[in-house]
C-alpha positions in Angstrom: 35.8 23.2 -42.0 34.5 20.6 -39.6 33.7 22.0 -36.1 33.1 19.9 -33.0 30.9 20.8 -30.0 33.2 19.5 -27.3 30.9 20.6 -24.5 28.1 18.5 -25.9 30.4 15.5 -26.5 31.7 15.7 -23.0 28.2 15.9 -21.6 27.2 12.8 -23.5 30.3 10.9 -22.5 29.7 11.8 -18.8 26.2 10.4 -19.0 27.3 7.1 -20.5 27.2 4.1 -18.2 30.6 2.3 -18.7 29.8 -0.2 -16.0 26.9 -1.2 -13.8 26.1 -3.6 -11.0 23.6 -6.4 -11.3 21.8 -8.1 -8.5 19.2 -10.7 -8.0 15.9 -11.0 -6.2 16.3 -12.7 -2.8 12.8 -12.6 -1.4 9.4 -11.0 -1.7 7.6 -10.0 1.5 4.2 -8.4 1.2 4.6 -5.4 -1.1 8.4 -5.3 -0.9 11.2 -7.0 -2.8 14.6 -7.7 -1.2 17.5 -7.6 -3.6 21.1 -8.6 -3.0 24.2 -7.7 -4.9 23.5 -4.0 -5.8 23.9 -0.6 -4.2 21.1 1.8 -4.9 20.1 5.1 -3.3 16.6 5.7 -1.9 14.4 6.8 -4.8 16.6 5.2 -7.5 14.8 3.4 -10.3 15.7 -0.3 -10.7 14.6 -2.8 -13.4 13.8 -6.4 -12.6 13.9 -8.9 -15.5 11.8 -12.0 -15.1 12.1 -15.3 -16.9 10.3 -13.9 -19.9 12.8 -11.0 -19.9 9.9 -8.6 -19.3 11.2 -5.4 -17.5 9.4 -4.5 -14.2 10.2 -1.0 -12.9 10.8 -0.6 -9.2 11.9 2.1 -6.8 14.4 1.7 -3.9 12.5 2.6 -0.7 14.9 1.4 2.0 17.6 -1.1 3.1 17.7 -4.2 5.3 21.1 -5.4 6.3 23.1 -5.6 3.0 20.0 -5.9 0.9 18.1 -3.1 -1.0 14.3 -3.0 -0.4 12.3 -2.2 -3.6 8.7 -1.6 -4.3 7.3 -2.2 -7.8 5.8 0.6 -9.9 3.2 -1.9 -11.0 2.3 -5.5 -10.1 4.4 -8.1 -8.3 3.2 -10.8 -10.7 6.1 -12.4 -12.6 8.8 -11.7 -10.0 10.6 -14.9 -8.7 13.7 -15.6 -6.6 16.9 -15.1 -8.7 15.4 -12.6 -11.2 18.1 -10.1 -12.5 17.9 -6.6 -11.0 19.7 -3.6 -12.7 19.8 -0.2 -11.0 19.2 2.7 -13.4 21.3 5.3 -11.6 18.6 7.9 -11.7 15.3 8.8 -9.9 11.9 8.8 -11.6 11.2 11.7 -13.9 8.5 12.7 -16.4 8.6 14.2 -19.8 6.9 17.6 -19.9 5.9 19.7 -22.8 3.0 22.0 -24.0 1.5 19.0 -25.8 0.3 17.7 -22.4 -2.6 20.0 -22.5 -5.9 18.1 -22.9 -4.2 14.8 -22.1 -4.9 12.2 -19.4 -1.8 10.6 -17.8 -1.3 7.8 -15.3 0.5 8.2 -12.0 3.9 7.9 -13.7 3.2 10.4 -16.5 2.4 7.9 -19.2 -0.5 8.8 -21.5 -3.7 6.9 -21.0 -5.5 8.4 -24.0 -3.3 7.8 -27.0 0.2 8.4 -28.3 3.3 9.0 -26.1 4.4 12.5 -25.3 7.1 13.8 -27.7 9.6 16.7 -27.3 9.8 18.8 -24.1 12.1 18.2 -21.2 12.4 15.8 -18.3 11.3 17.0 -14.8 12.3 15.0 -11.7 9.3 14.1 -9.6 11.1 14.9 -6.4 12.1 18.6 -6.7 12.9 21.2 -4.1 10.3 23.9 -3.4 11.1 27.5 -4.6 13.6 29.4 -2.4 11.5 31.3 0.3 13.5 34.5 -0.4 12.8 34.3 -4.1 9.0 33.7 -3.8 7.1 36.8 -5.0 4.5 38.1 -2.5 0.9 37.3 -3.2 -0.8 40.5 -4.3 -3.2 39.7 -7.1 -6.7 38.0 -6.8 -7.3 34.7 -8.5 -11.0 34.7 -9.6 -12.5 31.2 -9.4 -16.0 31.9 -10.8 -17.6 30.4 -7.7 -19.5 33.2 -5.9 -19.1 31.9 -2.4 -15.3 31.7 -2.8 -14.8 34.9 -4.7 -17.1 36.9 -2.3 -16.4 35.5 1.1 -13.1 33.5 0.8 -11.2 35.5 -1.9 -8.1 33.6 -3.0 -4.9 35.1 -4.3 -2.8 34.0 -7.2 -0.3 31.6 -5.7 -2.3 30.8 -2.6 -2.7 27.2 -1.4 -6.2 26.3 -0.1 -7.6 23.1 1.4 -11.2 21.9 0.7 -12.2 19.8 3.7 -15.3 17.5 3.5 -16.6 14.0 4.1 -17.5 11.7 1.3 -20.4 12.6 -1.0 -20.6 16.3 -0.1 -19.4 17.8 -3.4 -15.6 18.1 -3.4 -15.2 16.9 -7.0 -18.1 19.1 -8.2 -16.6 22.2 -6.6 -13.2 21.4 -8.2 -14.9 21.0 -11.6 -16.5 24.4 -11.2 -13.1 26.0 -10.4 -11.5 24.2 -13.3 -14.1 25.5 -15.8 -14.4 29.1 -14.6 -11.1 30.1 -12.9 -9.0 32.7 -14.8 -5.9 30.6 -15.1 -3.8 29.7 -18.1 -3.5 25.9 -17.2 -5.3 23.5 -14.9 -3.4 20.5 -13.5 -5.9 18.0 -12.0 -4.7 15.0 -9.9 -7.2 12.3 -9.1 -5.3 10.3 -6.5 -6.9 7.1 -5.1 -10.3 7.8 -6.5 -12.8 5.3 -7.9 -12.2 4.3 -11.5 -15.8 5.2 -12.4 -15.4 8.8 -11.2 -12.5 9.6 -13.5 -14.6 9.7 -16.7 -17.5 11.2 -14.8 -15.3 14.0 -13.7 -13.8 14.7 -17.1 -17.2 14.6 -19.0 -19.6 15.9 -16.4 -17.7 18.2 -14.0 -14.9 19.4 -16.3 -16.4 19.4 -19.8 -14.7 20.1 -23.1 -14.1 23.7 -22.2 -12.2 22.8 -19.0 -10.3 19.8 -20.5 -8.8 21.9 -23.4 -6.6 23.8 -20.9 -6.1 21.0 -18.4 -3.8 18.1 -17.8 -5.4 15.1 -15.9 -3.2 12.8 -13.8 -5.1 9.7 -12.7 -4.0 7.1 -10.2 -7.1 5.1 -9.2 -7.6 3.2 -5.9 -6.8 -0.1 -7.5 -3.2 1.0 -8.4 -0.3 0.0 -6.1 0.4 2.4 -3.2 3.6 3.6 -4.9 1.8 4.6 -8.1 -0.8 6.6 -6.1 2.0 8.3 -4.2 3.9 9.2 -7.4 0.7 10.5 -9.0 0.7 13.4 -6.6 4.4 14.2 -7.3 3.8 13.8 -11.1 1.0 16.4 -11.0 3.1 18.8 -9.0 6.1 18.4 -11.4 3.8 19.1 -14.4 2.5 22.2 -12.6 6.1 23.3 -12.0 6.9 22.9 -15.7 4.1 25.3 -16.7 4.9 27.7 -13.8 8.5 27.8 -15.1 7.0 29.1 -18.4 5.7 32.1 -16.5 2.1 30.9 -16.6 -0.7 31.2 -14.1 -1.3 27.5 -13.1 -4.1 26.0 -10.9 -3.2 22.7 -9.3 -6.2 20.7 -8.0 -5.6 17.4 -6.1 -8.3 15.1 -5.0 -7.3 14.0 -2.5 -4.4 14.6 -0.1 -5.9 12.0 2.3 -5.5 9.2 -0.3 -1.9 10.4 -0.8 -1.3 10.1 2.9 -2.9 6.6 3.0 -0.6 5.5 0.1 2.5 6.7 2.1 1.2 4.9 5.1 1.0 1.7 3.1 4.6 2.2 1.9 5.9 3.1 5.4 4.2 0.1 7.1 5.4 -2.3 4.3 9.1 -1.4 5.0 8.8 -1.7 8.7 8.1 1.9 9.8 6.3 2.1 13.2 2.6 3.3 13.1 1.9 6.5 15.0 -1.4 8.6 15.2 -4.3 6.5 13.8 -1.9 4.2 12.1 -0.2 6.9 10.1 3.6 6.5 10.0 5.9 9.4 10.9 7.0 9.7 7.2 3.5 10.7 6.3 3.7 13.9 8.3 7.2 14.6 6.9 6.0 14.0 3.3 3.0 16.3 3.4 5.0 19.6 3.7 7.4 18.3 1.0 4.5 18.0 -1.4 2.4 21.0 -0.4 5.3 23.5 -0.2 6.2 23.0 -3.8 3.1 24.9 -5.0 2.7 28.7 -4.7 4.6 31.6 -6.2 8.1 31.5 -7.8 10.2 34.2 -9.4 8.6 33.2 -12.8 5.0 32.1 -12.5 2.5 30.9 -10.0 0.7 27.7 -8.9 -2.6 28.4 -7.1 -3.4 25.1 -5.4 -6.7 23.5 -4.2 -6.1 20.3 -2.2 -9.2 18.3 -1.1 -9.0 16.5 2.3 -11.4 13.6 2.8 -12.1 13.9 6.6 -12.7 10.6 8.3 -16.2 10.4 9.8 -16.7 14.2 9.3 -14.1 14.7 12.0 -12.3 17.9 10.9 -9.7 17.5 13.6 -8.4 14.1 12.5 -4.6 13.8 12.0 -4.3 14.5 8.2 -6.9 17.3 8.2 -5.1 18.9 11.2 -1.7 18.6 9.6 -2.8 20.0 6.2 -4.7 22.9 7.7 -1.5 24.0 9.5 0.5 24.0 6.2 -1.9 25.7 3.8 -3.0 29.3 3.4 -6.7 28.8 4.1 -9.4 26.2 4.2 -12.8 25.8 2.7 -15.1 23.5 4.7 -18.0 21.7 3.0 -20.9 21.0 5.3 -23.0 17.8 5.1 -26.0 19.6 6.7 -25.9 22.2 3.9 -25.8 19.5 1.3 -28.8 17.8 2.9 -30.7 21.1 2.4 -29.8 21.1 -1.3 -27.5 24.0 -0.8 -24.6 23.7 -3.4 -21.8 24.3 -3.3 -22.1 23.3 0.3 -19.5 25.8 1.6 -19.8 26.5 5.4 -18.7 30.2 5.3 -18.5 30.5 9.1 -16.0 27.6 9.4 -13.9 28.6 6.3 -11.2 31.2 6.0 -8.8 32.6 3.5 -5.7 33.8 5.3 -4.7 36.1 2.4 -8.1 37.8 1.9 -7.4 40.7 4.3 -4.3 41.6 2.3 -5.7 41.4 -1.3 -9.3 42.4 -1.0 -10.6 46.0 -1.1 -11.7 47.7 2.1 -15.3 48.0 1.1 -15.4 44.4 0.0 -13.9 43.3 3.4 -16.4 45.4 5.4 -19.3 44.0 3.4 -18.2 40.4 4.0 -17.6 41.1 7.7 -21.1 42.4 8.1 -22.6 39.4 6.2 -20.6 37.0 8.3 -21.9 38.6 11.4 -25.5 38.2 10.2 -24.9 34.5 9.3 -23.4 33.9 12.8 -26.3 35.7 14.5 -28.9 33.7 12.5 -27.1 30.4 13.3 -27.1 31.1 17.1 -30.9 31.9 17.0 -31.9 29.3 14.4 -33.5 26.8 16.8 -35.7 29.6 18.4 -36.7 30.9 14.9 -37.6 27.5 13.6 -39.9 26.6 16.5 -41.5 30.0 16.4 -40.3 31.0 19.9 -38.6 34.1 18.7 -40.7 37.3 18.6 -39.8 39.9 16.1 -38.6 43.2 17.6 -37.0 41.4 20.6 -33.5 41.8 19.2 -32.8 44.2 16.2 -29.7 42.2 15.3 -31.6 39.0 15.0 -34.4 40.8 13.1 -31.8 42.0 10.5 -30.3 38.5 10.3 -33.7 37.0 9.5 -34.3 39.7 6.9 -31.0 39.1 5.0 -30.7 35.3 5.5 -32.5 34.1 2.4 -30.8 36.7 0.2 -27.3 35.7 1.5 -28.0 32.0 1.0 -29.3 32.8 -2.5 -26.0 34.5 -3.3 -24.0 31.5 -1.9 -26.0 28.9 -3.9 -24.7 28.4 -7.5 -25.5 25.9 -10.2 -22.8 23.7 -11.7 -23.1 25.4 -15.1 -23.6 28.9 -13.7 -20.6 31.2 -14.1 -20.3 34.5 -12.4 -17.4 36.8 -13.0 -15.4 38.2 -10.0 -16.6 41.8 -10.6 -20.2 40.8 -10.8 -20.0 38.7 -7.7 -18.5 41.6 -5.7 -21.0 44.1 -7.2 -23.9 41.8 -6.3 -22.5 41.4 -2.7 -22.4 45.2 -2.2 -25.9 45.7 -3.7 -27.4 43.4 -1.1 -26.8 45.9 1.7 
């Protein structure tokens, strides 16, 4: 006897498009395309067909009078007045499955390293963050394999941390060490607005085969249109959410949030938004929490996030750094002066903080770190006197102790790229130093 699945049939019928509106390109101004004759919501995908009938995907970003303003998810080349425009009736989404592991994707989730992704399910790029009341509290430690972080800036599973640094101080190298050695099930690595040369360098040198096997790379280089760079950050977050929904421990690494903010600034200025602080439009500061709040704990799994922030001119109080620091659960500052001393990773312990360390670390561990921080601060205050030989030993017992321990503490904080230390060994080593 033939049986019919009426629920499935009704669902298919409901998704069928029985009619659609078709518009045409009216004008192109800068990075935007004005289209007349269609109605589209902000974020809706639209397809432009040029004279050669080649489809060009665009997204609705605003309105002007009765016209819809689009931005292309690619190049403007080939678009002319009168080209047909068809709204797709849906926002941008990405196909997610376990086969993404070890793959390299572009900013829209299309594979750059081979065949297309098969199976899985679609995830919208613009999703709501987890319900605040359904987020599990952060109680467990997330070992990163980096001694300076595990010892002095202990991170929790589901914590969101910013890595703040100027250019050339070692952000990407630090991310590579975390990707290789952190005790996570999956790494999602977003390279947003970076140099094209650095992508392969990061994969082969910083990440390596061991790190790549459990990672998904999302790459939107600086030569890509602003909208692609913007969507790359949301694509990476959506992929991380897919694995979190499987109940896995996910680490999301984004390099960098500053390039994401710059891309949104380009989009905002192109559609006529007024510039505000340092040229950044108001939508940038509205977009940052929308992106950053999506990581963290859920009722199923966790996303522990590390976001790099490229500070302009080593100014750690510039607008994007200041806004991001207020959203995240801690910040790691990389110091150019330490990098000049060949101290890597160049983490400035005294200017860095993990807001969750007091809740998740053991009391003995916290007391040891507090004592070590006090010695570092004491040495830093007296460093000029010590270097010129003006300080006489025995004058101040606290300074004497800081001098005694300084080399040993810095030796603990230094770590080679291929040097892995487990969390337990790091904490044991820290306690043995006293």
